[in-house]
PyMOL Python script that loads the backbone (N, CA, C, O; Angstrom):
from pymol import cmd

cmd.read_pdbstr("""\
ATOM      1  N   MET A   1       0.906  -1.130   0.179  1.00  0.00           N
ATOM      2  CA  MET A   1      -0.049   0.077  -0.038  1.00  0.00           C
ATOM      3  C   MET A   1       0.828   1.483   0.330  1.00  0.00           C
ATOM      4  O   MET A   1       1.480   1.794   1.327  1.00  0.00           O
ATOM      5  N   SER A   2       0.492   2.295  -1.145  1.00  0.00           N
ATOM      6  CA  SER A   2       0.784   3.637  -0.830  1.00  0.00           C
ATOM      7  C   SER A   2       0.665   4.920  -0.643  1.00  0.00           C
ATOM      8  O   SER A   2      -0.266   5.315  -1.344  1.00  0.00           O
ATOM      9  N   LYS A   3       1.211   5.901   0.040  1.00  0.00           N
ATOM     10  CA  LYS A   3       0.742   7.081   0.287  1.00  0.00           C
ATOM     11  C   LYS A   3       1.190   8.378  -0.292  1.00  0.00           C
ATOM     12  O   LYS A   3       2.191   9.093  -0.245  1.00  0.00           O
ATOM     13  N   VAL A   4       0.323   8.374  -0.711  1.00  0.00           N
ATOM     14  CA  VAL A   4       0.253   9.536  -1.782  1.00  0.00           C
ATOM     15  C   VAL A   4       0.079  11.267  -1.353  1.00  0.00           C
ATOM     16  O   VAL A   4      -0.756  11.609  -0.516  1.00  0.00           O
ATOM     17  N   VAL A   5       0.720  11.977  -1.847  1.00  0.00           N
ATOM     18  CA  VAL A   5       0.491  13.371  -1.511  1.00  0.00           C
ATOM     19  C   VAL A   5      -0.762  13.869  -2.039  1.00  0.00           C
ATOM     20  O   VAL A   5      -1.075  13.833  -3.228  1.00  0.00           O
ATOM     21  N   LYS A   6      -1.514  14.372  -1.022  1.00  0.00           N
ATOM     22  CA  LYS A   6      -2.866  14.771  -1.773  1.00  0.00           C
ATOM     23  C   LYS A   6      -2.835  15.717  -2.554  1.00  0.00           C
ATOM     24  O   LYS A   6      -2.694  16.851  -2.098  1.00  0.00           O
ATOM     25  N   THR A   7      -2.962  15.497  -3.975  1.00  0.00           N
ATOM     26  CA  THR A   7      -2.824  16.627  -4.676  1.00  0.00           C
ATOM     27  C   THR A   7      -4.329  16.997  -5.942  1.00  0.00           C
ATOM     28  O   THR A   7      -5.076  17.945  -6.184  1.00  0.00           O
ATOM     29  N   CYS A   8      -4.173  15.972  -6.307  1.00  0.00           N
ATOM     30  CA  CYS A   8      -5.445  15.221  -7.503  1.00  0.00           C
ATOM     31  C   CYS A   8      -5.145  14.294  -7.686  1.00  0.00           C
ATOM     32  O   CYS A   8      -4.044  13.768  -7.524  1.00  0.00           O
ATOM     33  N   PRO A   9      -6.646  13.674  -8.294  1.00  0.00           N
ATOM     34  CA  PRO A   9      -6.901  11.998  -7.791  1.00  0.00           C
ATOM     35  C   PRO A   9      -5.748  11.825  -9.478  1.00  0.00           C
ATOM     36  O   PRO A   9      -4.805  11.044  -9.605  1.00  0.00           O
ATOM     37  N   GLN A  10      -6.025  12.361 -10.042  1.00  0.00           N
ATOM     38  CA  GLN A  10      -4.598  11.558 -11.516  1.00  0.00           C
ATOM     39  C   GLN A  10      -4.109  11.544 -11.024  1.00  0.00           C
ATOM     40  O   GLN A  10      -3.942  10.427 -10.535  1.00  0.00           O
ATOM     41  N   LEU A  11      -3.113  12.817 -10.398  1.00  0.00           N
ATOM     42  CA  LEU A  11      -1.096  12.118  -9.679  1.00  0.00           C
ATOM     43  C   LEU A  11      -1.454  11.224  -8.772  1.00  0.00           C
ATOM     44  O   LEU A  11      -0.674  10.350  -8.393  1.00  0.00           O
ATOM     45  N   GLU A  12      -2.619  11.338  -8.345  1.00  0.00           N
ATOM     46  CA  GLU A  12      -2.812   9.920  -7.088  1.00  0.00           C
ATOM     47  C   GLU A  12      -2.176   9.038  -7.819  1.00  0.00           C
ATOM     48  O   GLU A  12      -1.023   8.681  -7.580  1.00  0.00           O
ATOM     49  N   GLN A  13      -3.148   8.453  -9.136  1.00  0.00           N
ATOM     50  CA  GLN A  13      -2.977   7.337  -9.754  1.00  0.00           C
ATOM     51  C   GLN A  13      -1.679   7.073 -10.660  1.00  0.00           C
ATOM     52  O   GLN A  13      -1.370   5.995 -11.168  1.00  0.00           O
ATOM     53  N   LYS A  14      -1.009   8.246 -10.752  1.00  0.00           N
ATOM     54  CA  LYS A  14      -0.263   7.491 -11.708  1.00  0.00           C
ATOM     55  C   LYS A  14       1.076   7.303 -10.764  1.00  0.00           C
ATOM     56  O   LYS A  14       2.027   6.588 -11.080  1.00  0.00           O
ATOM     57  N   LEU A  15       0.938   8.397  -9.037  1.00  0.00           N
ATOM     58  CA  LEU A  15       1.819   8.153  -8.617  1.00  0.00           C
ATOM     59  C   LEU A  15       1.935   6.283  -7.681  1.00  0.00           C
ATOM     60  O   LEU A  15       2.797   5.625  -7.098  1.00  0.00           O
ATOM     61  N   ASP A  16       0.985   6.190  -7.929  1.00  0.00           N
ATOM     62  CA  ASP A  16       0.864   4.246  -7.254  1.00  0.00           C
ATOM     63  C   ASP A  16       0.497   3.859  -7.840  1.00  0.00           C
ATOM     64  O   ASP A  16      -0.334   3.007  -7.524  1.00  0.00           O
ATOM     65  N   SER A  17       0.865   4.209  -9.717  1.00  0.00           N
ATOM     66  CA  SER A  17       1.007   2.764 -10.515  1.00  0.00           C
ATOM     67  C   SER A  17       2.948   2.694 -10.689  1.00  0.00           C
ATOM     68  O   SER A  17       3.705   1.832 -11.135  1.00  0.00           O
ATOM     69  N   VAL A  18       3.088   3.555 -10.310  1.00  0.00           N
ATOM     70  CA  VAL A  18       5.019   3.394 -10.379  1.00  0.00           C
ATOM     71  C   VAL A  18       5.524   3.216  -8.752  1.00  0.00           C
ATOM     72  O   VAL A  18       6.690   3.086  -8.382  1.00  0.00           O
ATOM     73  N   HIS A  19       4.322   3.247  -7.907  1.00  0.00           N
ATOM     74  CA  HIS A  19       4.886   2.741  -6.701  1.00  0.00           C
ATOM     75  C   HIS A  19       5.873   4.055  -6.029  1.00  0.00           C
ATOM     76  O   HIS A  19       6.874   3.837  -5.346  1.00  0.00           O
ATOM     77  N   ILE A  20       5.576   4.858  -6.232  1.00  0.00           N
ATOM     78  CA  ILE A  20       6.499   6.144  -5.337  1.00  0.00           C
ATOM     79  C   ILE A  20       5.480   6.264  -4.393  1.00  0.00           C
ATOM     80  O   ILE A  20       4.278   6.048  -4.551  1.00  0.00           O
ATOM     81  N   GLN A  21       6.241   6.729  -3.120  1.00  0.00           N
ATOM     82  CA  GLN A  21       5.098   7.472  -1.586  1.00  0.00           C
ATOM     83  C   GLN A  21       5.840   8.492  -1.092  1.00  0.00           C
ATOM     84  O   GLN A  21       7.012   8.482  -0.716  1.00  0.00           O
ATOM     85  N   ALA A  22       5.110   9.308  -1.125  1.00  0.00           N
ATOM     86  CA  ALA A  22       4.987  10.503  -0.713  1.00  0.00           C
ATOM     87  C   ALA A  22       5.074  10.450   1.432  1.00  0.00           C
ATOM     88  O   ALA A  22       4.288  10.113   2.318  1.00  0.00           O
ATOM     89  N   ILE A  23       6.287  10.917   1.387  1.00  0.00           N
ATOM     90  CA  ILE A  23       6.194  10.050   3.087  1.00  0.00           C
ATOM     91  C   ILE A  23       7.219  11.362   3.706  1.00  0.00           C
ATOM     92  O   ILE A  23       8.437  11.373   3.527  1.00  0.00           O
ATOM     93  N   ASN A  24       6.643  12.183   4.279  1.00  0.00           N
ATOM     94  CA  ASN A  24       6.996  13.440   5.586  1.00  0.00           C
ATOM     95  C   ASN A  24       7.867  14.194   4.721  1.00  0.00           C
ATOM     96  O   ASN A  24       9.097  14.160   4.759  1.00  0.00           O
ATOM     97  N   GLY A  25       7.028  15.000   3.797  1.00  0.00           N
ATOM     98  CA  GLY A  25       7.062  15.787   2.791  1.00  0.00           C
ATOM     99  C   GLY A  25       8.292  15.470   1.686  1.00  0.00           C
ATOM    100  O   GLY A  25       8.856  16.358   1.047  1.00  0.00           O
ATOM    101  N   SER A  26       8.577  14.138   1.592  1.00  0.00           N
ATOM    102  CA  SER A  26       9.598  14.002   0.141  1.00  0.00           C
ATOM    103  C   SER A  26       8.932  12.443  -0.915  1.00  0.00           C
ATOM    104  O   SER A  26       8.213  11.501  -0.581  1.00  0.00           O
ATOM    105  N   ILE A  27       9.395  12.693  -1.837  1.00  0.00           N
ATOM    106  CA  ILE A  27       8.828  11.958  -2.905  1.00  0.00           C
ATOM    107  C   ILE A  27       9.753  10.867  -2.299  1.00  0.00           C
ATOM    108  O   ILE A  27      10.627  11.178  -1.490  1.00  0.00           O
ATOM    109  N   PHE A  28       9.572   9.716  -2.659  1.00  0.00           N
ATOM    110  CA  PHE A  28      10.176   8.517  -2.203  1.00  0.00           C
ATOM    111  C   PHE A  28       9.897   7.184  -3.364  1.00  0.00           C
ATOM    112  O   PHE A  28       8.711   6.867  -3.451  1.00  0.00           O
ATOM    113  N   SER A  29      10.747   6.493  -4.135  1.00  0.00           N
ATOM    114  CA  SER A  29      10.310   5.044  -4.633  1.00  0.00           C
ATOM    115  C   SER A  29      11.744   3.645  -4.017  1.00  0.00           C
ATOM    116  O   SER A  29      12.959   3.695  -4.207  1.00  0.00           O
ATOM    117  N   PRO A  30      10.945   2.599  -3.306  1.00  0.00           N
ATOM    118  CA  PRO A  30      11.483   2.251  -2.940  1.00  0.00           C
ATOM    119  C   PRO A  30      12.356   1.351  -3.864  1.00  0.00           C
ATOM    120  O   PRO A  30      13.469   0.936  -3.540  1.00  0.00           O
ATOM    121  N   THR A  31      11.617   1.043  -5.275  1.00  0.00           N
ATOM    122  CA  THR A  31      12.183   0.539  -6.083  1.00  0.00           C
ATOM    123  C   THR A  31      13.582   0.691  -6.803  1.00  0.00           C
ATOM    124  O   THR A  31      14.342  -0.070  -7.403  1.00  0.00           O
ATOM    125  N   SER A  32      13.565   2.129  -6.435  1.00  0.00           N
ATOM    126  CA  SER A  32      15.213   2.307  -7.480  1.00  0.00           C
ATOM    127  C   SER A  32      16.015   2.964  -6.317  1.00  0.00           C
ATOM    128  O   SER A  32      17.139   3.424  -6.515  1.00  0.00           O
ATOM    129  N   GLU A  33      15.495   2.991  -5.274  1.00  0.00           N
ATOM    130  CA  GLU A  33      15.692   4.009  -3.571  1.00  0.00           C
ATOM    131  C   GLU A  33      16.377   5.225  -4.034  1.00  0.00           C
ATOM    132  O   GLU A  33      17.543   5.592  -3.888  1.00  0.00           O
ATOM    133  N   LEU A  34      15.078   5.919  -4.798  1.00  0.00           N
ATOM    134  CA  LEU A  34      15.340   7.273  -5.065  1.00  0.00           C
ATOM    135  C   LEU A  34      14.494   7.630  -4.035  1.00  0.00           C
ATOM    136  O   LEU A  34      13.425   7.054  -3.831  1.00  0.00           O
ATOM    137  N   PHE A  35      15.105   8.967  -3.071  1.00  0.00           N
ATOM    138  CA  PHE A  35      14.740   9.973  -2.422  1.00  0.00           C
ATOM    139  C   PHE A  35      14.246  11.290  -2.725  1.00  0.00           C
ATOM    140  O   PHE A  35      15.282  11.955  -2.751  1.00  0.00           O
ATOM    141  N   ILE A  36      13.661  11.766  -2.875  1.00  0.00           N
ATOM    142  CA  ILE A  36      14.295  13.787  -3.396  1.00  0.00           C
ATOM    143  C   ILE A  36      12.975  14.345  -2.538  1.00  0.00           C
ATOM    144  O   ILE A  36      11.821  13.918  -2.587  1.00  0.00           O
ATOM    145  N   ARG A  37      13.550  15.500  -1.690  1.00  0.00           N
ATOM    146  CA  ARG A  37      13.317  16.351  -0.984  1.00  0.00           C
ATOM    147  C   ARG A  37      11.850  16.850  -1.042  1.00  0.00           C
ATOM    148  O   ARG A  37      12.265  17.979  -0.775  1.00  0.00           O
ATOM    149  N   VAL A  38      10.783  16.998  -1.126  1.00  0.00           N
ATOM    150  CA  VAL A  38       9.782  18.482  -1.894  1.00  0.00           C
ATOM    151  C   VAL A  38       9.372  19.056  -0.250  1.00  0.00           C
ATOM    152  O   VAL A  38       9.198  18.557   0.861  1.00  0.00           O
ATOM    153  N   ASP A  39       9.348  20.315  -0.838  1.00  0.00           N
ATOM    154  CA  ASP A  39       8.976  21.194   0.117  1.00  0.00           C
ATOM    155  C   ASP A  39       7.306  21.213   0.126  1.00  0.00           C
ATOM    156  O   ASP A  39       6.818  21.143  -1.002  1.00  0.00           O
ATOM    157  N   PHE A  40       6.307  21.302   1.293  1.00  0.00           N
ATOM    158  CA  PHE A  40       5.066  21.298   0.801  1.00  0.00           C
ATOM    159  C   PHE A  40       4.981  23.131   0.616  1.00  0.00           C
ATOM    160  O   PHE A  40       3.919  23.452   0.082  1.00  0.00           O
ATOM    161  N   ALA A  41       5.604  23.953   0.849  1.00  0.00           N
ATOM    162  CA  ALA A  41       5.677  25.180   0.536  1.00  0.00           C
ATOM    163  C   ALA A  41       5.505  25.498  -1.271  1.00  0.00           C
ATOM    164  O   ALA A  41       5.306  26.506  -1.950  1.00  0.00           O
ATOM    165  N   LEU A  42       5.678  24.241  -1.511  1.00  0.00           N
ATOM    166  CA  LEU A  42       5.629  24.682  -3.077  1.00  0.00           C
ATOM    167  C   LEU A  42       4.227  24.100  -3.651  1.00  0.00           C
ATOM    168  O   LEU A  42       3.633  23.064  -3.355  1.00  0.00           O
ATOM    169  N   ASP A  43       3.940  25.013  -4.472  1.00  0.00           N
ATOM    170  CA  ASP A  43       2.146  24.718  -4.634  1.00  0.00           C
ATOM    171  C   ASP A  43       2.191  23.145  -5.641  1.00  0.00           C
ATOM    172  O   ASP A  43       3.041  22.332  -6.003  1.00  0.00           O
ATOM    173  N   LYS A  44       0.471  23.397  -5.808  1.00  0.00           N
ATOM    174  CA  LYS A  44       0.387  21.416  -6.475  1.00  0.00           C
ATOM    175  C   LYS A  44       0.836  21.631  -7.359  1.00  0.00           C
ATOM    176  O   LYS A  44       1.407  20.547  -7.478  1.00  0.00           O
ATOM    177  N   LYS A  45       1.229  22.367  -8.540  1.00  0.00           N
ATOM    178  CA  LYS A  45       1.300  22.533  -9.774  1.00  0.00           C
ATOM    179  C   LYS A  45       2.782  21.741  -9.612  1.00  0.00           C
ATOM    180  O   LYS A  45       3.144  20.630 -10.001  1.00  0.00           O
ATOM    181  N   THR A  46       3.465  22.784  -8.880  1.00  0.00           N
ATOM    182  CA  THR A  46       5.476  21.950  -8.787  1.00  0.00           C
ATOM    183  C   THR A  46       5.620  20.521  -8.292  1.00  0.00           C
ATOM    184  O   THR A  46       6.358  19.614  -8.677  1.00  0.00           O
ATOM    185  N   ILE A  47       4.624  20.581  -7.243  1.00  0.00           N
ATOM    186  CA  ILE A  47       4.610  19.252  -7.193  1.00  0.00           C
ATOM    187  C   ILE A  47       4.230  18.143  -7.916  1.00  0.00           C
ATOM    188  O   ILE A  47       4.805  17.060  -8.028  1.00  0.00           O
ATOM    189  N   ALA A  48       2.798  18.684  -8.579  1.00  0.00           N
ATOM    190  CA  ALA A  48       2.890  17.426  -9.935  1.00  0.00           C
ATOM    191  C   ALA A  48       4.047  17.262 -11.250  1.00  0.00           C
ATOM    192  O   ALA A  48       4.219  16.292 -11.988  1.00  0.00           O
ATOM    193  N   GLU A  49       4.859  18.795 -11.229  1.00  0.00           N
ATOM    194  CA  GLU A  49       5.659  18.288 -12.112  1.00  0.00           C
ATOM    195  C   GLU A  49       6.963  17.790 -11.884  1.00  0.00           C
ATOM    196  O   GLU A  49       7.703  17.281 -12.726  1.00  0.00           O
ATOM    197  N   VAL A  50       7.257  18.030 -10.316  1.00  0.00           N
ATOM    198  CA  VAL A  50       7.875  17.216  -9.839  1.00  0.00           C
ATOM    199  C   VAL A  50       7.590  15.753  -9.717  1.00  0.00           C
ATOM    200  O   VAL A  50       8.610  15.129 -10.011  1.00  0.00           O
ATOM    201  N   ALA A  51       6.782  15.113  -9.457  1.00  0.00           N
ATOM    202  CA  ALA A  51       6.219  14.155 -10.023  1.00  0.00           C
ATOM    203  C   ALA A  51       6.099  13.353 -11.241  1.00  0.00           C
ATOM    204  O   ALA A  51       6.231  12.130 -11.225  1.00  0.00           O
ATOM    205  N   HIS A  52       5.861  14.003 -12.251  1.00  0.00           N
ATOM    206  CA  HIS A  52       5.786  13.190 -13.806  1.00  0.00           C
ATOM    207  C   HIS A  52       7.076  13.625 -13.633  1.00  0.00           C
ATOM    208  O   HIS A  52       6.398  14.147 -12.747  1.00  0.00           O
ATOM    209  N   ARG A  53       8.165  13.940 -13.555  1.00  0.00           N
ATOM    210  CA  ARG A  53       9.417  13.862 -13.773  1.00  0.00           C
ATOM    211  C   ARG A  53       9.877  12.411 -13.404  1.00  0.00           C
ATOM    212  O   ARG A  53      10.379  11.506 -14.071  1.00  0.00           O
ATOM    213  N   LEU A  54       9.511  12.537 -12.072  1.00  0.00           N
ATOM    214  CA  LEU A  54       9.824  10.911 -11.774  1.00  0.00           C
ATOM    215  C   LEU A  54       9.095  10.234 -12.350  1.00  0.00           C
ATOM    216  O   LEU A  54       9.686   9.572 -13.203  1.00  0.00           O
ATOM    217  N   ILE A  55       8.514  10.138 -12.326  1.00  0.00           N
ATOM    218  CA  ILE A  55       7.444   8.725 -13.106  1.00  0.00           C
ATOM    219  C   ILE A  55       7.834   8.817 -14.507  1.00  0.00           C
ATOM    220  O   ILE A  55       7.548   7.743 -15.036  1.00  0.00           O
ATOM    221  N   ASP A  56       8.411   9.698 -15.422  1.00  0.00           N
ATOM    222  CA  ASP A  56       9.782   9.335 -17.078  1.00  0.00           C
ATOM    223  C   ASP A  56      10.614   8.558 -16.249  1.00  0.00           C
ATOM    224  O   ASP A  56      10.416   7.350 -16.380  1.00  0.00           O
ATOM    225  N   LEU A  57      11.731   8.962 -15.205  1.00  0.00           N
ATOM    226  CA  LEU A  57      12.561   8.255 -14.969  1.00  0.00           C
ATOM    227  C   LEU A  57      12.172   6.727 -15.157  1.00  0.00           C
ATOM    228  O   LEU A  57      12.890   5.940 -15.774  1.00  0.00           O
ATOM    229  N   PHE A  58      10.838   6.348 -14.503  1.00  0.00           N
ATOM    230  CA  PHE A  58      10.124   4.662 -14.661  1.00  0.00           C
ATOM    231  C   PHE A  58      10.092   4.022 -16.125  1.00  0.00           C
ATOM    232  O   PHE A  58       9.996   2.822 -16.383  1.00  0.00           O
ATOM    233  N   LYS A  59      10.165   4.780 -16.769  1.00  0.00           N
ATOM    234  CA  LYS A  59       9.668   4.566 -18.092  1.00  0.00           C
ATOM    235  C   LYS A  59      10.493   3.159 -19.027  1.00  0.00           C
ATOM    236  O   LYS A  59      10.140   2.890 -20.175  1.00  0.00           O
TER     237      LYS A  59
END
""", "prot")
cmd.dss("prot")
cmd.show_as("cartoon", "prot")
cmd.util.cbc("prot")
cmd.orient("prot")
């Protein structure tokens, strides 16, 4: 089970599909040991852009 940043349903679905978890303000992917800090002050669009860049890495 993965926990996802609450932004929009589409983003949650995409994050869940690549098993990326958002933990304590960080986006973490256990499959690649990728750990990226995400500032909660970022607006939702910026967080979504970061997440989509991460998703691109898994393609």
